[in-house]
N, C-alpha and C positions, 0 to 999 in steps of 0.2 A: 662177334665183335671184330673190331679192327686192331691189328697189330702194327703199330706205327714205329718204324725203325729208320726214320730219317731226321733224327734230332739235330744232326749236324747241318741239315738244310734249314730247319726251323724248329724251335721248341713249340710245344703245344701249351696253350694258355689254360689255366684252371678257371673254373666257373666263378670261384670266389674273387678272382682278380676283376672280372667283368662286373660282378655285383658291387664290389667296393668302388669301382670307378664310376659306374652309372649312378650309384647313390650319391657320390660326391657331386656329380653334375646336377642331380636333382636338387641338392641342398644348397648349391652355391651358384653365383653368376660370375662367369669368367669373361672379361672383356679383353680387347686387344691390348697387349702389354705396352704398346707405344703411346697409348692415351694416358690421361692423368686422372680419370674419374675413379670412383671407389672400386668398381668391379675390375678395372684395369690394374689398379694398384695391387689388388688381391692376386691377380694373375702373375704380375711381376714378382711379387714376394714368394709365391709358390714355386715359380721357376727357379729362383735363387736357392730356395730350400732344396729343390731336387738336385741342383748342381752340387751342393754340399753332400747330399746323400750319395751321389755317384762317387765323389772323391773319397768318402768314408768307406764305400764298398771296396775300393781299390787301395785302402790303407794309406791314403795321402791327404794333403790339405791344400787349401787355396794358396798357401804361401809357395807351394812347389809346382802346382799344376793349374791350368785353366781348362774349363770345359767349353768347347765350341760345338753347338748342336748342328748336325747335318742331316741330310735325308737318308744316310746310311753309311756303312763302312766305305763303300766305293766313292761316295762324294767326299768323304774325309781324306781319302788317298789322293784324289784329284786336287783337293785344296792344298795339300802338302807339295805336290809337284808344281803347282802354280806359284806358291808363296815362298818356297825355299830360296835362300839367298845364293843362287847359283852364280858361279863365275864362268862365262862361256869361253870357248876356244877363241884364240886370236887376240887376247888382251895381253898386257904386259905381265899380269899376275898369272901364276899357275892356274889352270882351269879345273873346274869341279868334275867329279865323277858321281854317277848314280849306279850303285851296285845292288843287286838283288839276288836272293837265293832262287835257284831254278825251281825249287819246290815251293812255288808261290802262286797265289790266286791270280787269275787273269787281270783283276783290277790293279794289282801291284805291278805286273809286267806292263800293263797299259800306260803306266806313268812315263815310260820311256818315249811315248809319243809326244808328250809335252816337253820333256827334257830335250828331245831332238830338235824341236822347234826353237829352243833357246840356245842351240848349238852346244849342248852339253852331252858328252859321251855316256852311254849306258854299258855296263859290264855285267853279264850274268855270271853267277858264281855257283858251282855245284856244291852240294852239302859236304862231300868229302874234301873239297878244296879249302873250305873255311877251316877245317881241322888242321890243315897243313900250313895255315897262313902265318904262323909265328915266324916263318923264315922271311916274311915280307917286312919284318920290323925295320924301321929306319934307324940309321945312326943318330946319335944325340944332336949333332949339328944340323940335321935336317928336320928336327921335330918342332921347330919354332914357326913353321909355315902355318898361316891361319886360313888358307883356302878351305872352304867348307865342302865336305863330301857327305853323301848320304848312303847308308847301308840299310836295306830292308830285308827282314826275314820273318817268317811266321812263328809265333810261339808254339803253335800246333799245326801240323799239316792237315789241311781239310781233306786230303786224299787218303792218307794212311793212318792218321792219328799220331804220328811221331811227334814227340815234344822236343823241340830244339832247346839247348841250354839257355836259360835266362842269364846265366853268367856271361854269355857272349856280349851282353849290353855293355857291361863295365870293361870287359877285356878289349873290346873294339874302341870304346871311347878313350881308354887309357893308352892305346897303342900296342897293347900286348898281342892282340890279333889285328892283322891288317888284311882286309879283303883283297887289296891289290897294293903293290909297292909304289906309292906315290906320296909326295909331301903334302901335308894338310891336316885339317882337324876333322875327325869323323863324328857324325851324328847318327843316331840309330832310330829307325822306324820299326816298331814292333807291331806286326799285324796280329792283333789279339782276338779277332772276331770269332774264330773257331775255339780258341783256348778258353775264353772267359765264360763260355756257355756251360762248362762243367768243371772248371778249376779255379781256385782262388789266385788272384794276381796281386802281389804286394809291391806297389810302386814306391813305397818307402825304402825298399831294399833294391829293387831292380828299376833304376830310374832311366827308362828309355826317354828319348826326346819327343817322339810322337807315338801315340797309341790310338789307332782307329778301331771303333767297335760298332756293331749293330745290335740294338736292344732286342729285336725279335728272336735273335739267337739265344738269348737268356730267358726271356719271359714268354715268347710266342705272341705277345701283344704289348704295345702297338707295333705295327709294321711301318716301314717307310720312315724310321727315325733312327739316327745313329749319332755318334759324337766323335770328335777328335780331342783327345787329351794331349795338351801341349805343355811341355816342360817350360816353366816361366823363364829359364835362363836363355832359351833360344827364341822365345816368343817375340821379343823386341826386334829381332833380326828379320822376321818374316815380312815379305813385300806383298803389296796388293795394288791392283790397278783399278778394277771395277769397284764402284761403291753403290750399294743399294739402300733402300729405305731403312732408317734406324742406325746406320753405320757412321753417319757424318755428325761431327760436332758443329760444323758450319760449312757452307759451300755457296758459290755464286752460280746462278744459271747463265749469266751473260758473260762471265769471265772464267778463265781456267784457275779457279781457286777452290780448294777442298781441304778441310782439316778433319782428320778422323777422330772418332771418340777415343778416349783414353783406354777404356776397357778392351782387352784383346778379344774377349768373347763378342762384345757388341760390334767391334770393328769388322769381324769376319762373319757374323750372322746376318747376311743380306736379307732384307725384308722381314716380315713377321714370321717368327719361328712357329713351328707346329705346336702351339701352346697347350692344347688339350691333350695331345699325345704325350707331351712332356709331363703333364700332370699325372697321366696314367702310370708313368714310371714309378712314382712314389708308391702307388698301390702294388706295383710289381715287386719292388723290394720288400715291402711289408709281407706280402703273401709268400714270397720265396723263403723268407726267414722263418715264417710261421710254419710252413709245411715241411721244411727240410732241416732247419737248424743251421744253415749256412753252407758256403761253397765247399769247404773241406769235406763235409759229409756227402755232398753231391759227388765230389771227386772220387771218394772211396766207393760209394754205391755204384756209380756208373762203371767204374773200372772193374769191380767184382763181376758185374754182368758180362762185360766184354771179355774178361779173362776166362770165365767159364765157357762162353760161347766159342772163343778161339780154341780152347783146349779140346773141346769135343769135335769141333769142325775140322781141326787139323789132324785128328785121329781117324776120321772116317776114311775107310778104304773099301775098294771093290775086292771081290774074291781073288782076283789076280794080283792084288797088292797095290794096284794103282790108286792114287789119292782121288777123292771125290771132288776136292776143290784145290785151287792154287791160291794161296793167300799172299798178298803183297804187303809185306811189313818189314820194318827195319829192326824190330824188337821181338822178344819172345813173350811179351805180355806179362812180365814178372814184376814190373815196377810202375806204379801210377805216376811217378815223376818223369818218366820218359815215354809213356804211352798213354794216349787218350782213349776214350770209349768208341773207337771207330775200327771196323774191320772191313778191309777191301779185298775182294777175291773175284775169281772167275770159276764157274762150275766146269768140270771136266767129264768126259765120258770114259768108258773103260779103257780106251786106247790112248788116253791122255790128251785128246783133242778138246779144244775149248768149245763150250756151248755158249752161243752168243748171249750177251747180256739182255737183249730185247726179249729173247725166249724165256729167260729166267724171270724177267719182270712180269711177263704175261702169266707165267705159272704162279708166281707169288701172289698176283692179284686174285687168282682163283681161291686162294686161302685167306684172302683179305689181309695180306701182308704188304705193307707199303715200304719199298726200298728205293734207293737212288741208283741210277745207272748212267754210264757214259764216262766222261773224263773229269766231271765235277769242277769245271772251270779251273783246272790245274793241269795244263798240257805238259809242263815240265816233269811233274811227278809221274804222270801217266806214261810218258816216254821212258822215264828212268826204270819204272817197275815192269812195264810190259815189253821193253826192248824195242820201242818204236823209233825209228830213225827220223831225222829231219826230212829225208827223201820220201820215207813212207807217208809222212803227214801230207806232203805235197801231192803224192800219187793218190792218196785216199781222197783228197779234195777233187782231183781230176776225175776220180771214179764216182763222184757225186756225194761223198760223205762230208757232212758239215757238223759242227758241234751241236749236240742236242738232238740229232736225228736217231732213227732206229736201225741204221746200217751198222751192225755189230761185228761183222766178219768181212774182211776184204782180202782176197787171195789167200784164204785160210788162216789169216792172222787177226786176232781181236783188235778192235779199234777203241775199246774201253773195257770197263769192268763193272762189278756190282759192289755197292757200299751199303753196309748197315751201320747204324750209330745209335747209341743209347743216350737218354736224357734222365733228368731227375724223376720224371713220371714213369720211366720204364720199370718193368717188373721182371721177376724171375720167370713168370709165365710167358712173357714176351719172348725171352730167349729160348725157352722150351718149344714154344709154338714154331719159331723159326727153324730150329734144329729138326723138329718132327717133319716140317715141310721138306727139308733137304732129304731126309731119309725116305719119305714117302714117294718123292719124285725120282730119286736116283737109285735107291736100293731095292732089293727084291721084296716081295710081299711076305717076308717073315713077320714074326710078331714084333714089330718095331717098338711097340709100347713096352714090352717086357725088356727088350734089349736096351731101350732108352733109359729105363729106370733101374737097370742092373749094374754090373760092375763098372762099366765105363762112366756112366752118369749117376753112379750111386752118390747120393747127396747126404751130407752130414749137417744136421741142424745143431749149431753151437750157440753158446752165449756169445753174442757179438759185441766186441768193444765199440766205442764211439766212432772209431775210424772205419768201421765196416757196417754202416747202417743202411737199412732199406726203409722206404716210405710206404706206409699203407694208405688206403684211400682216405682215412680220417686224418692223415697228417702225423700220426704217431709212428714211433719207430717200431719195426718188426724185425725178427731174425732174418738174415739173408741166408739163402741156401747156396752152398758152394761145394766143389769137389775138394776132398782132402789131398794134401801133397802126396801121400802114399798112393792114392788112387790115380793121381795124375801120372805118376811114373809108370803105372801098369796099363794105362788106357790104350796105348798103341798095340800092345800084345793081345789084349782081350778082344778088340774089334776084329772079328773074322766074318765079315758079311758074305752071304751067298750072292751070287751074281743075279741081276735081273735076267730074264730070258733073252737070249740073243735074238734080236729082231730078224725076221726072215728077210730075204733079199728085198731091196728097196721097191716100194710099190709104184714108184714113178715108172711109166712105160719107158723101155729102153729107146734111146734116140740114136739113130744111125749116124756115124761120123761122116759118112759119105754125103755128097751133094744130094739134095732132095728135089723132086720135080716141083714145079710151080703149084700144080693142083694135086689134091689128094686123089689117088687112083684106086679103083677097085674097092672091095669090101662091101659090107652091108650099108644100105642107105642110112643117113643120120636124120632123125626127125625131132621136132619140138614135142615134148611130152607134157609140159606144164608151163603155164604163164601166171606169174604173180605180180601184183603191184601192191605198194605200201603207201596208201594215200597219206597217212600220218607217220612221219619218220619214227622208227623204232616201235611202232605198234604192230598189231597182227597183220598178216598177209590177207589180201583179197584175191582169191583165185578166179581166173576167167578162162574161157576157151578161145576167145578172140577179143582183141582190144585195139582201139586206135592208137597210132603212134604219132606223137607230136614232135616239135623241135627239141624238146628236152628229154625225150624218151617216151615211155608209156604214158598216155594221157593221164594226168592227175597223180602220177607216181611221186610220192614224197613232196607234195605241194604244201603240206601243213607240218608243223612240229609243235611239241609241247615244251614250254620253257618254265623255269622256276621264277620265284618272285624277283630275281635279279635280271631276268631276261635271258638267262643262259640255257641253251638247248639241253633237254633231258633225254638220256638214252637208257637202254636196258642195263648198261653198266651201273648207273646210279639207281635206277628204278626198274627192277625186273618185271614188275606187275604191268608195265606198259604193254607187254605182249598179250595181256588179257583183254585189251581194248580192241574191239573188232569193228573197223570201219568198212563200209561197203558203198560203192558208187552206183547210183541209179541215173543213167544217162538220159533216159526219157523224162524223168521228173526233175532232173538237174539238181539233185541233192546228194549229199553224203550222209548216210545214216550211221551213227556210232552206237555200238551196244557193248555192254559189259554185264557180267553176272551181278545181280542185286541192284542194278540201276535201270531206270526207265530209258528206253532209246531216245536219242536226241539227234536232230538233223541240222546240217549246215548247208547252206546254198552253195552250189558250184559257181554261181555268178559272182564275179569279183565285186567287192564293195568299193564302188567308185565315188561314194558320197564324200562330201567335204569333211565330215566328222571322223572319217577313218584315219586313225593316227598311224603315220608311216614311221617305222623305227628301223634301226640297223642292228643286225645280229651277225654272229659268225658261225659258220659251219665248217669244221675241219680246216680252219685258217682262212677260209674264203669269206669275204664280206657279202652279205645279202640284205636286201630291203624287204621288210615284212610289214603286215598290219595285223592288229589284234582282232580276234573273232568275237569279242564281246563278253559281257559279264555272265550271261546264262551258261555258255559252254565252259567258261573258266570255272564257274561254280561246280559244274558237273565233274570236270577232271579233278578239281581240288577235293571234292567229296570222295571220289573213287580212290584216289592215290593217297588221301589223308595227309596232304601237304599243299600249301599254296602254289598254284601253277596256272598257266594260261595256255590257250591254243592260239597260235599265230599262223598266218599264211604268207607265202612268198608273194610279193607285189609284182605286178607285171612290169613295173618300172625297172626291175632288175632281172627280168627273165632272160636277159642277154648275158648273164654272168658267164664269162668265158673261162674255159679250162686252160690252165697254164702249161700243161704238159706239152713238150715238143713232140708232135706226132708227125707221121709220115703219110704219104699217099693221099687217100681221098679227103682227109680232114686238114691237110697242110695249109690250105689257103683260106680256111674258114674259121670263124670264131664259133666254138662249140658251146651251145647253151646248156646250162645245168640247172636242175631243180635243187632241192635241199639234200641231195645225195652227198656222200663224203668225197667220192673220187671220180666217178664216171656215170654215164647215163644208164648203163645196163650192167648187170652182173649175171654171168652165165655159169652153170655147173653141169656136170655130166653124170648121168645115173651110174655109168660103169665105174667112175671114180668113187661115187658114194658107196657102191657095193663092195669095192675093195677096201675102203676105209672101214666099212661096217665089220669086216672080218677081224680087223685089228681091235676094234672097240669091243666086239663081242668076247674076245679072249680075256678082256680085263673086267668085264661086267658079269654079275650073277644073272641078270635079266637083260638079254640083248635088246637093243633099240630097234624099232621098226624102221623100215626104209623111208616111209612117209614122214616119220618124226625127224629123221636125220635131214631129209631134204628141207624141211621147214626151218631147222636150226641154221642152215646156211643162207637163208633169206635171199635167194636168187630171184631175178626177174624171169629168166629163161632157163628152163631145164630141158636138156637134150638127151637122147639115147645114142651115144656113139659106141662103136664096138670095143674100142680100147680105152682103158682107164688113163686119164691124164693126157690123152692125145690132144685135148683142146689147148694145152700149153704150147703146142708146136705150131699153132695156127697164127697167121698174120692177119687174115681177113676172113669173113664168112658172109654168105648171102643167104637170106631167108625170104623166099618169094622175090618181091621187087626191092626188098630192103638190103642195103649193104652196110656191113659193120666192120670197123677196124678193131682189132685186139690191141689194147693199149698196155696190158700188163696183168700180172697175177694179183689176186686178192690175198693179202697177208692177214690172217685171221686173229681175232682177239677173243676175250672171254665170253662174248655174246653167244658163241656157238655152244657154250656150256649150259645155256638156259633152255629148258624145256618150253617150247612155244605154246604148249597147251596148258601148262600149270604154273609157269614162272619159277619153277624150282631149278637149282643149279646142280650140275654134275661135272666134277672136275676132270673126269676121265676123257671126255671128248677132245679137249685141247691137248691134253697130255698124249693121247693116242695119235692124234694128228702129227704132233711134233716128232714122236718116236718113229712113226711110219714114214715120214717124209724127210728123214735124215736131219732132224732138229729144226726144219723149217715149218712154218705154219701156213704155207700157201695152199689155197683151195679155191678153185674157180678163177675165171678171168673177167676182166673189165672190157666192156665194149663201148665204142662211140659210133653214133650213126650220123651220116652226112645230113645236115639240115635239109628239111623238105622245102621244095620250091613250089609244090602244087598247093592249091587252095583246099584240096580234099586230102585228108589224112590217110596214110596207108594203114593197113590193118595187119597185126601179127596174130597168127592162128596156130592152135595146137594141131599137130599132124603135118605141118609144113616141112618140106625138106630143107636140110641145112647143107650148104655147099661150102666147104672150107678151102682156103688157100694157105699152103704151108709157108712158114718163114724161111728166109734164106739161111739164117742162123738159128739154131735151136735154142740158144740161150735166151731166157726171158727175164727181164729185170723188173723188180717191184717198183712201184711209184716211189719217188724220192722225197715226197713230203715227209715232214717230221711227225705227222699225225699217224695214228694207227688206222689202217685201212679196213674198217669194218663195214658191214653191209647196212648197219643202222636200221 
């Protein structure tokens, strides 16, 4: 099964929530709430009931707060920035300030874009500075100024899980704490999106002025719905320029006359609210209460899991005493009032060097563990914990790193980290599975299971009070397993792990630092040993001895792909059994024959469907937009039956066969648009048998039964296999010629978990990716991408096994992976 550890990203919805919601929709008719008919009145009344339910959840009433529905927390923040009664610079009155904690989500920091357009200054405040802000208190004679200022901070850091004091709300509003020394009246925006997913918030006690939330963080469903809770004392001061449907009490189309509705909620909810999603919230609250018993129990349950995981994780050491991970935290996980269920870390090797988060993510996926990596839309916290300077951020950008990509190390320094987070659905088994994964991938092959369940992780089952409850699948309380305080104290001394075998010298061929000649000199000749095409993306290879070359690569290579019922491309990552589908091309008969065990063969014409009934639709492949058409019901039924899930076969339309590659290439392709089929990154993927053989040695040392060379070659899903004398020398090439064909080397292929799938059986083996990562110094590059100059002849060239390969060396031996945020798999 899946171990989901990204609850800070989104909660998972329970089946009972969907059932209750769909039953409600079946039994009732909900109309547009702006109409006056019976179904619309039902919708309006239900929405008002949900507003009260939200207020009740946060221990407040409609007398104190108003609920404004938005599309999410980000939209709520934008609304505050636009509507707050700022006083700009340059007026007779003292001007407003927008202050925010640097440990804030991007969407909070982004508010400064709006304030800047209003000529209002923004001031970032570091967490340690707010603790010293009592010195900024103003003398009594300056405390009568009414200029409004806004201070924003998160109730819980989405980066580290640190909970900032809710007492700051009253301290800042009263003037006890002053973010900066300036006369005026302070209002507080409490970003509660991360906090309320696992902790109770009492607005009767902690009366912030603005509280933005996103409901999918709490329930998992619906998504795209949030709310802004506005303190009614500031609500009348909010300003609004745009007015949408439903917000006006009256207006004139021909004159500048507009009068807003009296209700604050109706005034700010432009257009028709997402009323069915709002109705789903009612069932979300019902199910949450039924399954868990309330937010306080969720808080205790999730914290117990986080504390246990933190304690074991922080105790793991290599034999030389070096820690296995570096945890980024401001607390010791001893108190759920100051620490949420989030653990942020980077994995280290025995020498203390960071292992890039992208590699950790790939390894975790082999164990079906879902984590979050990067900077988590919180650059301020990322800089603070990882020691990244402002100049580093700018240099990383120039080096090609952008938020959300997989460039995890720049100049030896991490650009981000790994985050795991627990939710009310999380179990003790989830924590154990994660810790076993860390041990299995970083520690030696001792009996980890025994160690895991011995003194360090010796668990004590106790009678658990109400504030430490765990939720079973039935919704009943069950004992939570945790480490006793006595064992916690011993854990660091008991863990004495043996080291993993020190890897032999790097298997990458040594590259001379001196200048290299333009062409490769001497040595044995290099030849093509195998040619493969993959007519259907992510399905089995079709091996040939010679094959025509078209403008997109090998003729018919990845011209088709399988999509799910939503039209999204399916690969072996989601459906490993795709490798058991065997397509073959008959050029004479002009058909593709598709076979699979237990299924009758089925054929698809190679002729494009140019008939009018062919429905052209748009799809995406590795962030590239492509036009495709459906291959019909018969073949859709064949694939759906074999894969036991609804799916369809689609083919790339010739209308979009000029899909150009966006990479900035040099030399032969610089003046031409390179056409791609349904590949991820480039027209061809080349691997070297010598590189396979050297990797095979590393894999064999980790496996009881070594893999055959042919099986390894098929796992790497290359188009062209060559036999060069030196392993990994292909990474030093800039161009190659094969017969009359010239190819440009455009970068290495960074591998994903698909290489762990046996292409003959569909079974996974985690060791292949782990061995590749270890052998290549924590990188997973294997093979190089090629681009071919588009053909101008009406007769296609032919690529043949046995042809000689003539490489041209690069001027610089450094080879950079593609900069797309997508994983570069061979699909």
